[in-house]
C-alpha positions in Angstrom: 12.1 -8.2 -4.2 11.4 -8.7 -7.9 10.3 -6.3 -10.5 6.6 -5.4 -10.7 4.9 -8.7 -11.6 1.9 -8.4 -13.8 -0.3 -11.3 -12.8 -3.9 -12.5 -12.7 -5.3 -14.7 -10.0 -8.9 -15.1 -11.1 -9.8 -18.4 -12.7 -11.2 -18.1 -16.2 -14.5 -19.6 -15.2 -15.1 -17.1 -12.3 -16.3 -13.5 -12.2 -14.2 -12.7 -9.1 -12.0 -14.2 -6.4 -11.9 -13.7 -2.7 -9.2 -15.2 -0.5 -8.4 -15.4 3.2 -4.6 -15.0 3.4 -2.9 -16.4 6.5 0.9 -16.6 6.5 4.0 -15.4 8.4 4.1 -12.3 6.2 2.3 -10.9 3.2 3.5 -11.2 -0.5 7.0 -9.6 -0.7 6.7 -8.8 -4.4 6.1 -5.2 -5.4 3.6 -5.8 -8.3 0.7 -4.7 -10.3 -2.1 -6.6 -12.2 -5.0 -5.9 -14.5 -7.7 -6.6 -11.8 -9.3 -4.3 -9.3 -8.3 -5.3 -5.7 -9.8 -4.7 -2.4 -7.5 -5.7 0.5 -8.0 -5.4 4.2 -5.4 -6.2 6.9 -6.8 -8.3 9.8 -3.4 -9.0 11.4 0.0 -7.6 10.6 2.0 -4.4 10.5 4.6 -2.8 8.2 5.0 -0.3 5.4 2.5 0.1 2.5 3.4 1.2 -1.0 0.6 2.3 -3.4 1.6 4.1 -6.5 3.9 6.9 -5.4 2.6 6.8 -1.8 4.4 5.3 1.2 3.0 5.0 4.7 2.8 2.7 7.7 0.0 0.1 7.9 -1.5 -1.9 10.7 -4.6 -3.9 11.5 -7.7 -2.4 9.9 -5.9 -1.0 6.9 -8.2 -1.2 3.9 -7.4 -0.2 0.3 -9.1 -0.5 -3.1 -6.6 -0.4 -6.0 -7.5 0.0 -9.6 -6.0 -2.0 -12.5 -2.2 -1.8 -13.0 -1.6 0.3 -9.9 1.7 -0.9 -8.3 1.3 -1.9 -4.6 3.0 -3.7 -1.8 2.2 -4.4 1.9 5.7 -5.1 3.3 5.7 -6.4 6.8 8.2 -5.2 9.4 11.5 -7.2 9.7 10.3 -9.1 12.8 7.8 -11.0 10.6 10.6 -12.5 8.6 12.3 -14.1 11.6 10.7 -17.5 12.2 11.7 -17.5 15.8 9.2 -14.7 16.5 6.4 -17.0 15.3 4.4 -14.0 14.0 1.4 -14.3 11.7 -0.4 -12.1 9.3 -3.9 -12.3 8.0 -5.7 -10.4 5.3 -8.8 -10.7 3.1 -8.5 -9.8 -0.6 -11.0 -9.6 -3.4 -10.0 -9.5 -7.0 -12.4 -8.6 -9.8 -11.6 -7.8 -13.4 -11.8 -4.6 -15.4 -14.7 -6.2 -17.4 -16.6 -7.2 -14.2 -20.1 -8.3 -15.3 -18.9 -7.5 -18.9 -19.3 -3.7 -18.0 -22.9 -3.8 -19.0 -24.6 -2.7 -15.7 -22.2 0.1 -15.2 -23.5 2.1 -18.2 -26.9 2.6 -16.4 -27.6 5.6 -14.2 -28.1 3.5 -11.1 -24.5 2.3 -11.2 -22.9 5.8 -11.8 -21.6 6.1 -8.2 -19.8 2.7 -8.5 -18.5 3.7 -12.0 -17.0 6.9 -10.5 -15.5 4.9 -7.6 -13.8 2.5 -10.0 -12.4 5.4 -12.0 -11.0 7.0 -8.8 -9.4 3.7 -7.8 -6.6 4.1 -10.3 -5.0 6.2 -7.6 -5.9 3.8 -4.8 -8.6 4.5 -2.2 -8.2 4.1 1.5 -11.4 3.4 3.4 -11.7 4.3 7.1 -14.2 5.0 9.9 -17.5 3.2 10.2 -17.4 2.3 6.5 -14.2 0.3 7.1 -16.0 -1.8 9.8 -19.0 -2.3 7.6 -16.9 -3.4 4.6 -14.8 -5.8 6.8 -18.0 -7.5 8.0 -19.3 -7.8 4.4 -15.9 -9.2 3.3 -15.9 -11.8 6.1 -19.5 -12.7 5.2 -18.5 -13.0 1.6 -15.8 -15.6 2.5 -18.6 -17.9 3.6 -20.8 -17.4 0.5 -20.6 -18.8 -3.0 -22.2 -18.4 -6.4 -24.4 -15.3 -7.1 -24.3 -14.4 -3.4 -20.6 -13.4 -3.8 -21.4 -11.1 -6.7 -24.2 -9.5 -4.6 -21.8 -9.0 -1.7 -19.3 -7.3 -3.9 -21.9 -5.0 -5.4 -23.0 -4.1 -1.8 -19.4 -3.5 -0.8 -18.8 -1.2 -3.8 -22.1 0.7 -3.3 -21.2 1.3 0.4 -17.7 2.6 -0.4 -19.1 4.7 -3.3 -21.6 6.5 -1.0 -19.2 6.9 1.9 -17.4 10.1 2.8 -14.8 8.1 4.8 -12.5 7.4 1.9 -9.5 9.2 0.4 -7.3 8.9 -2.6 -3.8 7.5 -1.9 -1.5 8.3 -4.8 -1.0 11.8 -6.0 -3.5 13.0 -8.7 -0.8 13.1 -11.4 0.5 9.6 -10.7 0.8 7.4 -13.8 2.3 3.9 -13.7 5.2 4.0 -16.1 6.6 0.6 -15.2 7.0 -1.9 -18.0 7.0 -5.6 -17.8 10.0 -5.7 -20.1 12.2 -3.7 -17.8 15.0 -5.4 -16.0 14.7 -6.2 -12.3 15.9 -2.7 -11.3 13.1 -1.2 -9.2 12.6 -4.4 -7.2 16.3 -4.6 -6.2 16.2 -0.9 -5.2 13.1 -1.3 -3.1 14.6 -4.3 -1.4 17.9 -2.5 -0.8 16.2 0.5 0.8 13.9 -1.5 3.0 16.8 -3.6 4.3 19.1 -0.7 5.0 17.1 2.5 5.6 17.8 2.4 9.4 21.5 2.8 8.6 23.5 4.0 5.7 21.9 4.1 2.3 24.0 5.1 -0.7 22.8 6.5 -4.0 25.8 5.0 -5.6 25.0 1.5 -4.3 21.4 1.8 -5.5 22.6 2.9 -8.9 25.0 -0.1 -9.0 22.1 -2.5 -8.2 20.2 -1.0 -11.1 23.3 -1.3 -13.3 23.1 2.4 -14.2 25.3 5.4 -13.7 24.3 7.7 -10.8 22.9 10.4 -13.1 21.0 7.8 -15.3 19.6 6.1 -12.2 18.4 9.4 -10.7 16.5 10.1 -13.9 15.2 6.6 -14.1 14.0 6.5 -10.5 12.3 9.8 -10.7 10.4 8.9 -13.8 9.2 5.7 -12.2 8.5 6.9 -8.7 7.5 10.5 -9.2 10.1 11.6 -6.7 13.8 11.6 -6.2 15.6 8.7 -4.6 16.5 10.9 -1.5 12.8 11.9 -1.1 11.8 8.2 -1.4 14.3 7.2 1.3 13.1 10.1 3.5 9.4 8.9 3.1 10.3 5.3 4.0 12.1 6.6 7.1 9.2 8.9 8.1 6.7 6.0 7.6 8.8 3.9 10.0 9.0 6.8 12.5 5.2 7.0 12.4 5.0 3.3 13.3 7.3 3.8 16.2 5.3 6.8 17.4 2.1 4.6 17.2 3.4 1.4 18.7 6.1 2.3 21.2 6.9 4.6 24.0 10.3 5.7 22.6 11.1 9.3 22.9 11.4 11.5 19.8 15.2 11.3 19.8 15.1 7.5 19.9 12.4 7.4 17.2 14.6 9.6 15.0 17.8 7.6 15.3 15.9 4.3 15.0 14.5 5.5 11.7 17.8 6.3 10.1 18.0 10.1 10.8 21.4 11.3 12.0 20.3 14.5 13.7 17.2 15.3 15.7 16.8 18.7 14.0 16.8 17.2 10.6 14.2 14.6 11.6 11.9 17.2 13.2 12.1 19.4 10.1 11.4 16.6 7.6 8.7 15.1 9.8 6.8 18.4 10.0 7.3 19.0 6.3 5.6 15.8 5.4 3.0 15.4 8.1 2.3 19.1 8.9 2.7 18.1 12.6 5.6 17.7 15.1 6.3 14.1 16.2 4.7 14.8 19.6 1.6 16.4 17.9 1.3 13.3 15.6 1.6 10.9 18.5 -1.0 12.8 20.6 -3.5 13.0 17.7 -3.1 9.3 17.0 -3.7 8.4 20.6 -6.9 10.4 20.6 -8.2 8.4 17.7 -7.2 5.0 19.0 
């Protein structure tokens, strides 16, 4: 995985861009860009990183990210094995900070959208009936062109803005401190953790990948991720455990050891600490909603 890539995908002669993404797996690069992005997962599962937040994703995941907010939808390892013949699909809309030259957003009628776009700097997850409405609008938008696409986008933003089925993703104090000029440190560390979290992960190895001493790496990592390296590793493991509780019939012990935890007691304590539920309570609540 590379360092956060700052990139723009909107042609200069267009106000926005919508794409239907079909591939064996989603973009593997942890990145940020100057555009707003609305992304929904139609097919595929894995771990989602938005700002300083880590959690599992599956079909139906829908997120609005603001400019320069780092993000990544990393698929599960099975998607990277060609013999599995797995496929992902997502729909993404990019629109720039100066969408419609900012002019409409100064008027009172657009205040809810203006507030929404300001909140999106932390990432916004959209759920419930709103999620279904937006997915339909996005699929309709794929079939439209010209002014109709702009009208669809305004309808999408208005619907999200007035919905109570949305929540912020990154912590309120999160600030993107990543710099384009930095060496490829964080990308290598992300890649290392995602490839090894089910087994042994070493702070020393991570520091070596970043070409820093252990103490310097610890300071660097915390300043970039708003958490310690050990907390980051724990959250990756908890996110994986949540997926196993969703998608499998493994018992709690099997989930714990398959997620990289060495003792059941430690897993139960950390899981409850981060989700406010026991693993069995989490599984039961999830099954009630799905």
